[in-house]
N, C-alpha and C positions, 0 to 999 in steps of 0.2 A: 872793591878790593884795590883796583888799580890807583885810585885816587889816595887811598890810605898808605901807599908804599908797597903794594903787593901783599899785604898782610893786614888783617882785621880781626879784632876781637868779636867773638860770637855774639855778644850783647849788643855791640855797635851795629853789626850787620841786621840783626833782627829789629832793632830801633829804625834803622833806615827803611827796611821793607815795610814796616808798620806806617811810616810816612807816605809809602806808595799804595797803602790799602791792603797789604798782605800780612794778616796776623798769623804768626807761626803757631800760636796756640789753638787756632780754629781751622776747621776743614775749609779748604778752598774748592769752590764748584768745578774749576778746570784743572788745578794743580794737585788737589787732594790735600794730603799731610804735607804742608810746606816745610816743616822742620825736617821731617823724614827725607824729603826730597832732596835737600840740601846736604843734611849730615850723612846720609846713607847712599842715596842713589848717585849724586854728583861725585861723592867721593869714590864709590864703587867704579864708577866710569872714568875716574882719574881727571876730571874736571878741576876738582878741588882736593886739597889736603886739609885734614882736620886734626889738630893736635892740641895736647894740653900745654898750657903756658907753665914753665917751670916755676916753682916756688910761690905758688898761689894757694891761698887757703880762704875759703873753700877753693877747689880746682876750677880754673877757668880756662876756656878753649878759644882757639883762634883758627881762621881759615887763611889759606895760601893758595895761590894757583896751583893746579895739579899739572903734570907732564903734558896731559892731552890738551889743556887750555893753551899751552905754549905752541904745541905743534899745529893746531888749527887756528 
């Protein structure tokens, strides 16, 4: 997120994670459901913000740093 100017499209983040060996479509032995961890848990804890990109069809989403990420 930092390298992409504090905002990254969802598909680009998942592509980057796949290069690191984390497939968001598969269950990870330690992290569990990686997509759920990122889109729900990290968002709930306010480390990330997850929002729809305006005027995209089909809808696309992006991640930004959340307030807790800036505080820590």
